[in-house]
PyMOL Python script that loads the backbone (N, CA, C, O; Angstrom):
from pymol import cmd

cmd.read_pdbstr("""\
ATOM      1  N   MET A   1     -65.010 -13.130  60.846  1.00  0.00           N
ATOM      2  CA  MET A   1     -63.884 -13.793  60.208  1.00  0.00           C
ATOM      3  C   MET A   1     -62.741 -14.002  61.212  1.00  0.00           C
ATOM      4  O   MET A   1     -62.163 -15.088  61.268  1.00  0.00           O
ATOM      5  N   GLU A   2     -62.417 -12.991  61.988  1.00  0.00           N
ATOM      6  CA  GLU A   2     -61.341 -13.103  62.956  1.00  0.00           C
ATOM      7  C   GLU A   2     -61.664 -14.120  64.044  1.00  0.00           C
ATOM      8  O   GLU A   2     -60.801 -14.874  64.494  1.00  0.00           O
ATOM      9  N   ASN A   3     -62.958 -14.119  64.462  1.00  0.00           N
ATOM     10  CA  ASN A   3     -63.365 -15.076  65.492  1.00  0.00           C
ATOM     11  C   ASN A   3     -63.187 -16.508  64.998  1.00  0.00           C
ATOM     12  O   ASN A   3     -62.770 -17.387  65.752  1.00  0.00           O
ATOM     13  N   GLU A   4     -63.500 -16.726  63.757  1.00  0.00           N
ATOM     14  CA  GLU A   4     -63.372 -18.070  63.178  1.00  0.00           C
ATOM     15  C   GLU A   4     -61.901 -18.494  63.149  1.00  0.00           C
ATOM     16  O   GLU A   4     -61.573 -19.637  63.465  1.00  0.00           O
ATOM     17  N   ILE A   5     -61.038 -17.585  62.776  1.00  0.00           N
ATOM     18  CA  ILE A   5     -59.597 -17.879  62.739  1.00  0.00           C
ATOM     19  C   ILE A   5     -59.080 -18.150  64.151  1.00  0.00           C
ATOM     20  O   ILE A   5     -58.301 -19.080  64.355  1.00  0.00           O
ATOM     21  N   LEU A   6     -59.508 -17.346  65.124  1.00  0.00           N
ATOM     22  CA  LEU A   6     -59.082 -17.545  66.510  1.00  0.00           C
ATOM     23  C   LEU A   6     -59.548 -18.900  67.038  1.00  0.00           C
ATOM     24  O   LEU A   6     -58.802 -19.583  67.739  1.00  0.00           O
ATOM     25  N   LYS A   7     -60.779 -19.290  66.706  1.00  0.00           N
ATOM     26  CA  LYS A   7     -61.296 -20.587  67.135  1.00  0.00           C
ATOM     27  C   LYS A   7     -60.456 -21.720  66.549  1.00  0.00           C
ATOM     28  O   LYS A   7     -60.127 -22.685  67.240  1.00  0.00           O
ATOM     29  N   LYS A   8     -60.116 -21.591  65.274  1.00  0.00           N
ATOM     30  CA  LYS A   8     -59.304 -22.629  64.637  1.00  0.00           C
ATOM     31  C   LYS A   8     -57.914 -22.697  65.248  1.00  0.00           C
ATOM     32  O   LYS A   8     -57.370 -23.784  65.445  1.00  0.00           O
ATOM     33  N   LEU A   9     -57.338 -21.538  65.548  1.00  0.00           N
ATOM     34  CA  LEU A   9     -56.027 -21.524  66.186  1.00  0.00           C
ATOM     35  C   LEU A   9     -56.076 -22.161  67.575  1.00  0.00           C
ATOM     36  O   LEU A   9     -55.168 -22.906  67.943  1.00  0.00           O
ATOM     37  N   GLU A  10     -57.112 -21.880  68.339  1.00  0.00           N
ATOM     38  CA  GLU A  10     -57.271 -22.477  69.663  1.00  0.00           C
ATOM     39  C   GLU A  10     -57.432 -23.993  69.551  1.00  0.00           C
ATOM     40  O   GLU A  10     -56.858 -24.752  70.332  1.00  0.00           O
ATOM     41  N   GLU A  11     -58.220 -24.414  68.571  1.00  0.00           N
ATOM     42  CA  GLU A  11     -58.439 -25.855  68.371  1.00  0.00           C
ATOM     43  C   GLU A  11     -57.131 -26.532  67.959  1.00  0.00           C
ATOM     44  O   GLU A  11     -56.817 -27.623  68.433  1.00  0.00           O
ATOM     45  N   GLN A  12     -56.382 -25.888  67.086  1.00  0.00           N
ATOM     46  CA  GLN A  12     -55.091 -26.460  66.681  1.00  0.00           C
ATOM     47  C   GLN A  12     -54.130 -26.528  67.859  1.00  0.00           C
ATOM     48  O   GLN A  12     -53.409 -27.515  68.009  1.00  0.00           O
ATOM     49  N   GLY A  13     -54.107 -25.508  68.688  1.00  0.00           N
ATOM     50  CA  GLY A  13     -53.265 -25.505  69.873  1.00  0.00           C
ATOM     51  C   GLY A  13     -53.633 -26.638  70.815  1.00  0.00           C
ATOM     52  O   GLY A  13     -52.757 -27.299  71.372  1.00  0.00           O
ATOM     53  N   ARG A  14     -54.924 -26.862  70.992  1.00  0.00           N
ATOM     54  CA  ARG A  14     -55.396 -27.946  71.856  1.00  0.00           C
ATOM     55  C   ARG A  14     -54.990 -29.298  71.282  1.00  0.00           C
ATOM     56  O   ARG A  14     -54.536 -30.179  72.012  1.00  0.00           O
ATOM     57  N   ARG A  15     -55.152 -29.454  69.998  1.00  0.00           N
ATOM     58  CA  ARG A  15     -54.785 -30.729  69.361  1.00  0.00           C
ATOM     59  C   ARG A  15     -53.274 -30.966  69.407  1.00  0.00           C
ATOM     60  O   ARG A  15     -52.824 -32.094  69.605  1.00  0.00           O
ATOM     61  N   ILE A  16     -52.507 -29.917  69.227  1.00  0.00           N
ATOM     62  CA  ILE A  16     -51.044 -30.055  69.320  1.00  0.00           C
ATOM     63  C   ILE A  16     -50.660 -30.484  70.735  1.00  0.00           C
ATOM     64  O   ILE A  16     -49.772 -31.318  70.912  1.00  0.00           O
ATOM     65  N   GLU A  17     -51.319 -29.922  71.731  1.00  0.00           N
ATOM     66  CA  GLU A  17     -51.058 -30.315  73.124  1.00  0.00           C
ATOM     67  C   GLU A  17     -51.395 -31.792  73.341  1.00  0.00           C
ATOM     68  O   GLU A  17     -50.651 -32.503  74.016  1.00  0.00           O
ATOM     69  N   GLU A  18     -52.510 -32.256  72.775  1.00  0.00           N
ATOM     70  CA  GLU A  18     -52.893 -33.670  72.891  1.00  0.00           C
ATOM     71  C   GLU A  18     -51.862 -34.571  72.208  1.00  0.00           C
ATOM     72  O   GLU A  18     -51.517 -35.635  72.721  1.00  0.00           O
ATOM     73  N   ILE A  19     -51.381 -34.139  71.060  1.00  0.00           N
ATOM     74  CA  ILE A  19     -50.363 -34.913  70.342  1.00  0.00           C
ATOM     75  C   ILE A  19     -49.084 -34.974  71.165  1.00  0.00           C
ATOM     76  O   ILE A  19     -48.445 -36.023  71.238  1.00  0.00           O
ATOM     77  N   PHE A  20     -48.705 -33.864  71.784  1.00  0.00           N
ATOM     78  CA  PHE A  20     -47.504 -33.824  72.615  1.00  0.00           C
ATOM     79  C   PHE A  20     -47.616 -34.805  73.779  1.00  0.00           C
ATOM     80  O   PHE A  20     -46.669 -35.535  74.070  1.00  0.00           O
ATOM     81  N   VAL A  21     -48.761 -34.823  74.442  1.00  0.00           N
ATOM     82  CA  VAL A  21     -48.975 -35.748  75.563  1.00  0.00           C
ATOM     83  C   VAL A  21     -48.876 -37.190  75.069  1.00  0.00           C
ATOM     84  O   VAL A  21     -48.273 -38.035  75.731  1.00  0.00           O
ATOM     85  N   SER A  22     -49.461 -37.468  73.919  1.00  0.00           N
ATOM     86  CA  SER A  22     -49.418 -38.813  73.354  1.00  0.00           C
ATOM     87  C   SER A  22     -47.987 -39.227  73.004  1.00  0.00           C
ATOM     88  O   SER A  22     -47.589 -40.366  73.246  1.00  0.00           O
ATOM     89  N   VAL A  23     -47.230 -38.311  72.444  1.00  0.00           N
ATOM     90  CA  VAL A  23     -45.842 -38.603  72.081  1.00  0.00           C
ATOM     91  C   VAL A  23     -45.012 -38.862  73.338  1.00  0.00           C
ATOM     92  O   VAL A  23     -44.170 -39.760  73.339  1.00  0.00           O
ATOM     93  N   GLU A  24     -45.227 -38.110  74.384  1.00  0.00           N
ATOM     94  CA  GLU A  24     -44.492 -38.321  75.635  1.00  0.00           C
ATOM     95  C   GLU A  24     -44.817 -39.693  76.229  1.00  0.00           C
ATOM     96  O   GLU A  24     -43.922 -40.372  76.732  1.00  0.00           O
ATOM     97  N   LYS A  25     -46.069 -40.102  76.178  1.00  0.00           N
ATOM     98  CA  LYS A  25     -46.436 -41.437  76.667  1.00  0.00           C
ATOM     99  C   LYS A  25     -45.758 -42.511  75.829  1.00  0.00           C
ATOM    100  O   LYS A  25     -45.284 -43.513  76.364  1.00  0.00           O
ATOM    101  N   THR A  26     -45.712 -42.305  74.516  1.00  0.00           N
ATOM    102  CA  THR A  26     -45.076 -43.273  73.626  1.00  0.00           C
ATOM    103  C   THR A  26     -43.579 -43.361  73.908  1.00  0.00           C
ATOM    104  O   THR A  26     -43.011 -44.452  73.889  1.00  0.00           O
ATOM    105  N   LYS A  27     -42.938 -42.227  74.168  1.00  0.00           N
ATOM    106  CA  LYS A  27     -41.507 -42.230  74.503  1.00  0.00           C
ATOM    107  C   LYS A  27     -41.254 -43.039  75.764  1.00  0.00           C
ATOM    108  O   LYS A  27     -40.308 -43.825  75.816  1.00  0.00           O
ATOM    109  N   LYS A  28     -42.087 -42.855  76.779  1.00  0.00           N
ATOM    110  CA  LYS A  28     -41.932 -43.608  78.026  1.00  0.00           C
ATOM    111  C   LYS A  28     -42.142 -45.097  77.781  1.00  0.00           C
ATOM    112  O   LYS A  28     -41.419 -45.927  78.334  1.00  0.00           O
ATOM    113  N   TYR A  29     -43.127 -45.438  76.954  1.00  0.00           N
ATOM    114  CA  TYR A  29     -43.404 -46.835  76.634  1.00  0.00           C
ATOM    115  C   TYR A  29     -42.192 -47.468  75.971  1.00  0.00           C
ATOM    116  O   TYR A  29     -41.785 -48.566  76.351  1.00  0.00           O
ATOM    117  N   PHE A  30     -41.610 -46.795  74.988  1.00  0.00           N
ATOM    118  CA  PHE A  30     -40.434 -47.334  74.303  1.00  0.00           C
ATOM    119  C   PHE A  30     -39.234 -47.426  75.241  1.00  0.00           C
ATOM    120  O   PHE A  30     -38.462 -48.382  75.157  1.00  0.00           O
ATOM    121  N   LEU A  31     -39.063 -46.458  76.124  1.00  0.00           N
ATOM    122  CA  LEU A  31     -37.961 -46.493  77.079  1.00  0.00           C
ATOM    123  C   LEU A  31     -38.076 -47.722  77.978  1.00  0.00           C
ATOM    124  O   LEU A  31     -37.097 -48.442  78.172  1.00  0.00           O
ATOM    125  N   TRP A  32     -39.264 -47.965  78.526  1.00  0.00           N
ATOM    126  CA  TRP A  32     -39.435 -49.123  79.408  1.00  0.00           C
ATOM    127  C   TRP A  32     -39.322 -50.425  78.628  1.00  0.00           C
ATOM    128  O   TRP A  32     -38.829 -51.420  79.160  1.00  0.00           O
ATOM    129  N   THR A  33     -39.769 -50.437  77.379  1.00  0.00           N
ATOM    130  CA  THR A  33     -39.597 -51.639  76.549  1.00  0.00           C
ATOM    131  C   THR A  33     -38.116 -51.923  76.352  1.00  0.00           C
ATOM    132  O   THR A  33     -37.700 -53.079  76.423  1.00  0.00           O
ATOM    133  N   LEU A  34     -37.313 -50.895  76.106  1.00  0.00           N
ATOM    134  CA  LEU A  34     -35.869 -51.059  75.944  1.00  0.00           C
ATOM    135  C   LEU A  34     -35.234 -51.576  77.232  1.00  0.00           C
ATOM    136  O   LEU A  34     -34.419 -52.498  77.199  1.00  0.00           O
ATOM    137  N   ILE A  35     -35.605 -50.986  78.356  1.00  0.00           N
ATOM    138  CA  ILE A  35     -35.032 -51.392  79.640  1.00  0.00           C
ATOM    139  C   ILE A  35     -35.366 -52.849  79.938  1.00  0.00           C
ATOM    140  O   ILE A  35     -34.491 -53.611  80.349  1.00  0.00           O
ATOM    141  N   ILE A  36     -36.604 -53.240  79.738  1.00  0.00           N
ATOM    142  CA  ILE A  36     -37.014 -54.622  80.019  1.00  0.00           C
ATOM    143  C   ILE A  36     -36.334 -55.585  79.057  1.00  0.00           C
ATOM    144  O   ILE A  36     -35.903 -56.663  79.467  1.00  0.00           O
ATOM    145  N   SER A  37     -36.231 -55.216  77.789  1.00  0.00           N
ATOM    146  CA  SER A  37     -35.557 -56.073  76.810  1.00  0.00           C
ATOM    147  C   SER A  37     -34.096 -56.274  77.186  1.00  0.00           C
ATOM    148  O   SER A  37     -33.586 -57.393  77.118  1.00  0.00           O
ATOM    149  N   LEU A  38     -33.421 -55.204  77.582  1.00  0.00           N
ATOM    150  CA  LEU A  38     -32.026 -55.327  78.000  1.00  0.00           C
ATOM    151  C   LEU A  38     -31.901 -56.210  79.237  1.00  0.00           C
ATOM    152  O   LEU A  38     -30.960 -56.995  79.355  1.00  0.00           O
ATOM    153  N   ALA A  39     -32.848 -56.078  80.151  1.00  0.00           N
ATOM    154  CA  ALA A  39     -32.792 -56.885  81.366  1.00  0.00           C
ATOM    155  C   ALA A  39     -32.925 -58.368  81.042  1.00  0.00           C
ATOM    156  O   ALA A  39     -32.278 -59.198  81.681  1.00  0.00           O
ATOM    157  N   PHE A  40     -33.755 -58.714  80.058  1.00  0.00           N
ATOM    158  CA  PHE A  40     -33.962 -60.115  79.717  1.00  0.00           C
ATOM    159  C   PHE A  40     -32.888 -60.670  78.788  1.00  0.00           C
ATOM    160  O   PHE A  40     -32.804 -61.885  78.609  1.00  0.00           O
ATOM    161  N   VAL A  41     -32.076 -59.818  78.200  1.00  0.00           N
ATOM    162  CA  VAL A  41     -31.023 -60.292  77.296  1.00  0.00           C
ATOM    163  C   VAL A  41     -29.647 -60.133  77.941  1.00  0.00           C
ATOM    164  O   VAL A  41     -28.872 -61.089  77.980  1.00  0.00           O
ATOM    165  N   VAL A  42     -29.338 -58.958  78.439  1.00  0.00           N
ATOM    166  CA  VAL A  42     -27.996 -58.672  78.937  1.00  0.00           C
ATOM    167  C   VAL A  42     -27.736 -59.356  80.281  1.00  0.00           C
ATOM    168  O   VAL A  42     -26.660 -59.922  80.476  1.00  0.00           O
ATOM    169  N   LEU A  43     -28.680 -59.316  81.197  1.00  0.00           N
ATOM    170  CA  LEU A  43     -28.452 -59.922  82.508  1.00  0.00           C
ATOM    171  C   LEU A  43     -28.199 -61.429  82.428  1.00  0.00           C
ATOM    172  O   LEU A  43     -27.305 -61.912  83.123  1.00  0.00           O
ATOM    173  N   PRO A  44     -28.932 -62.194  81.622  1.00  0.00           N
ATOM    174  CA  PRO A  44     -28.590 -63.614  81.503  1.00  0.00           C
ATOM    175  C   PRO A  44     -27.202 -63.837  80.893  1.00  0.00           C
ATOM    176  O   PRO A  44     -26.501 -64.770  81.284  1.00  0.00           O
ATOM    177  N   ILE A  45     -26.803 -63.002  79.952  1.00  0.00           N
ATOM    178  CA  ILE A  45     -25.466 -63.147  79.359  1.00  0.00           C
ATOM    179  C   ILE A  45     -24.393 -62.893  80.424  1.00  0.00           C
ATOM    180  O   ILE A  45     -23.403 -63.621  80.497  1.00  0.00           O
ATOM    181  N   ILE A  46     -24.591 -61.874  81.237  1.00  0.00           N
ATOM    182  CA  ILE A  46     -23.639 -61.597  82.318  1.00  0.00           C
ATOM    183  C   ILE A  46     -23.618 -62.773  83.299  1.00  0.00           C
ATOM    184  O   ILE A  46     -22.551 -63.166  83.770  1.00  0.00           O
ATOM    185  N   GLY A  47     -24.768 -63.324  83.600  1.00  0.00           N
ATOM    186  CA  GLY A  47     -24.826 -64.478  84.481  1.00  0.00           C
ATOM    187  C   GLY A  47     -24.087 -65.668  83.911  1.00  0.00           C
ATOM    188  O   GLY A  47     -23.413 -66.392  84.644  1.00  0.00           O
ATOM    189  N   LEU A  48     -24.204 -65.880  82.607  1.00  0.00           N
ATOM    190  CA  LEU A  48     -23.502 -66.997  81.968  1.00  0.00           C
ATOM    191  C   LEU A  48     -21.992 -66.833  82.032  1.00  0.00           C
ATOM    192  O   LEU A  48     -21.260 -67.820  82.113  1.00  0.00           O
ATOM    193  N   ILE A  49     -21.529 -65.606  81.997  1.00  0.00           N
ATOM    194  CA  ILE A  49     -20.085 -65.357  82.083  1.00  0.00           C
ATOM    195  C   ILE A  49     -19.534 -65.922  83.400  1.00  0.00           C
ATOM    196  O   ILE A  49     -18.397 -66.392  83.441  1.00  0.00           O
ATOM    197  N   PHE A  50     -20.319 -65.880  84.457  1.00  0.00           N
ATOM    198  CA  PHE A  50     -19.874 -66.395  85.748  1.00  0.00           C
ATOM    199  C   PHE A  50     -20.190 -67.877  85.926  1.00  0.00           C
ATOM    200  O   PHE A  50     -19.442 -68.587  86.598  1.00  0.00           O
ATOM    201  N   ILE A  51     -21.283 -68.354  85.338  1.00  0.00           N
ATOM    202  CA  ILE A  51     -21.710 -69.737  85.551  1.00  0.00           C
ATOM    203  C   ILE A  51     -20.924 -70.726  84.685  1.00  0.00           C
ATOM    204  O   ILE A  51     -20.620 -71.825  85.148  1.00  0.00           O
ATOM    205  N   ILE A  52     -20.589 -70.371  83.458  1.00  0.00           N
ATOM    206  CA  ILE A  52     -19.893 -71.307  82.561  1.00  0.00           C
ATOM    207  C   ILE A  52     -18.536 -71.734  83.141  1.00  0.00           C
ATOM    208  O   ILE A  52     -18.244 -72.930  83.115  1.00  0.00           O
ATOM    209  N   PRO A  53     -17.699 -70.844  83.656  1.00  0.00           N
ATOM    210  CA  PRO A  53     -16.436 -71.316  84.246  1.00  0.00           C
ATOM    211  C   PRO A  53     -16.646 -72.271  85.429  1.00  0.00           C
ATOM    212  O   PRO A  53     -15.905 -73.245  85.570  1.00  0.00           O
ATOM    213  N   GLN A  54     -17.626 -72.009  86.264  1.00  0.00           N
ATOM    214  CA  GLN A  54     -17.921 -72.911  87.376  1.00  0.00           C
ATOM    215  C   GLN A  54     -18.359 -74.274  86.858  1.00  0.00           C
ATOM    216  O   GLN A  54     -17.965 -75.308  87.399  1.00  0.00           O
ATOM    217  N   PHE A  55     -19.167 -74.273  85.821  1.00  0.00           N
ATOM    218  CA  PHE A  55     -19.638 -75.521  85.227  1.00  0.00           C
ATOM    219  C   PHE A  55     -18.465 -76.310  84.641  1.00  0.00           C
ATOM    220  O   PHE A  55     -18.382 -77.527  84.806  1.00  0.00           O
ATOM    221  N   LEU A  56     -17.565 -75.610  83.962  1.00  0.00           N
ATOM    222  CA  LEU A  56     -16.394 -76.286  83.396  1.00  0.00           C
ATOM    223  C   LEU A  56     -15.496 -76.845  84.494  1.00  0.00           C
ATOM    224  O   LEU A  56     -14.953 -77.939  84.343  1.00  0.00           O
ATOM    225  N   ASN A  57     -15.332 -76.123  85.583  1.00  0.00           N
ATOM    226  CA  ASN A  57     -14.548 -76.634  86.709  1.00  0.00           C
ATOM    227  C   ASN A  57     -15.191 -77.889  87.287  1.00  0.00           C
ATOM    228  O   ASN A  57     -14.493 -78.836  87.650  1.00  0.00           O
ATOM    229  N   THR A  58     -16.504 -77.899  87.374  1.00  0.00           N
ATOM    230  CA  THR A  58     -17.215 -79.069  87.879  1.00  0.00           C
ATOM    231  C   THR A  58     -17.001 -80.249  86.952  1.00  0.00           C
ATOM    232  O   THR A  58     -16.799 -81.368  87.422  1.00  0.00           O
ATOM    233  N   LEU A  59     -17.039 -80.025  85.642  1.00  0.00           N
ATOM    234  CA  LEU A  59     -16.814 -81.105  84.694  1.00  0.00           C
ATOM    235  C   LEU A  59     -15.379 -81.623  84.794  1.00  0.00           C
ATOM    236  O   LEU A  59     -15.158 -82.831  84.712  1.00  0.00           O
ATOM    237  N   ASN A  60     -14.412 -80.743  84.967  1.00  0.00           N
ATOM    238  CA  ASN A  60     -13.011 -81.159  85.102  1.00  0.00           C
ATOM    239  C   ASN A  60     -12.825 -81.987  86.364  1.00  0.00           C
ATOM    240  O   ASN A  60     -12.119 -82.995  86.341  1.00  0.00           O
ATOM    241  N   MET A  61     -13.441 -81.580  87.458  1.00  0.00           N
ATOM    242  CA  MET A  61     -13.316 -82.338  88.693  1.00  0.00           C
ATOM    243  C   MET A  61     -13.990 -83.696  88.563  1.00  0.00           C
ATOM    244  O   MET A  61     -13.474 -84.692  89.070  1.00  0.00           O
ATOM    245  N   ALA A  62     -15.131 -83.750  87.894  1.00  0.00           N
ATOM    246  CA  ALA A  62     -15.831 -85.019  87.714  1.00  0.00           C
ATOM    247  C   ALA A  62     -15.023 -85.962  86.840  1.00  0.00           C
ATOM    248  O   ALA A  62     -14.986 -87.164  87.103  1.00  0.00           O
ATOM    249  N   SER A  63     -14.377 -85.442  85.806  1.00  0.00           N
ATOM    250  CA  SER A  63     -13.568 -86.312  84.934  1.00  0.00           C
ATOM    251  C   SER A  63     -12.308 -86.778  85.649  1.00  0.00           C
ATOM    252  O   SER A  63     -11.813 -87.873  85.384  1.00  0.00           O
ATOM    253  N   GLY A  64     -11.789 -85.960  86.550  1.00  0.00           N
ATOM    254  CA  GLY A  64     -10.607 -86.341  87.325  1.00  0.00           C
ATOM    255  C   GLY A  64     -10.915 -87.430  88.335  1.00  0.00           C
ATOM    256  O   GLY A  64     -10.030 -88.195  88.717  1.00  0.00           O
ATOM    257  N   LEU A  65     -12.154 -87.505  88.764  1.00  0.00           N
ATOM    258  CA  LEU A  65     -12.536 -88.533  89.731  1.00  0.00           C
ATOM    259  C   LEU A  65     -12.921 -89.841  89.062  1.00  0.00           C
ATOM    260  O   LEU A  65     -13.193 -90.836  89.734  1.00  0.00           O
ATOM    261  N   GLY A  66     -12.941 -89.835  87.733  1.00  0.00           N
ATOM    262  CA  GLY A  66     -13.292 -91.044  87.002  1.00  0.00           C
ATOM    263  C   GLY A  66     -14.785 -91.259  86.885  1.00  0.00           C
ATOM    264  O   GLY A  66     -15.238 -92.387  86.693  1.00  0.00           O
ATOM    265  N   LEU A  67     -15.553 -90.191  87.000  1.00  0.00           N
ATOM    266  CA  LEU A  67     -17.002 -90.323  86.891  1.00  0.00           C
ATOM    267  C   LEU A  67     -17.474 -90.215  85.487  1.00  0.00           C
ATOM    268  O   LEU A  67     -18.675 -90.306  85.231  1.00  0.00           O
TER     269      LEU A  67
END
""", "prot")
cmd.dss("prot")
cmd.show_as("cartoon", "prot")
cmd.util.cbc("prot")
cmd.orient("prot")
């Protein structure tokens, strides 16, 4: 009876370890998904903050030249 209980406890410990490894991989996956998503959303917005004023200046200069 004790051997059976010990075997089950060992098996549960092994399975818990496997679940822990799986959860850690999932955490890393979500972290990199967040980082990549931010890179594709936030970086273009920051770029637009600098490009839009230059574009408007170009339009003002073009209208001043009568183009």
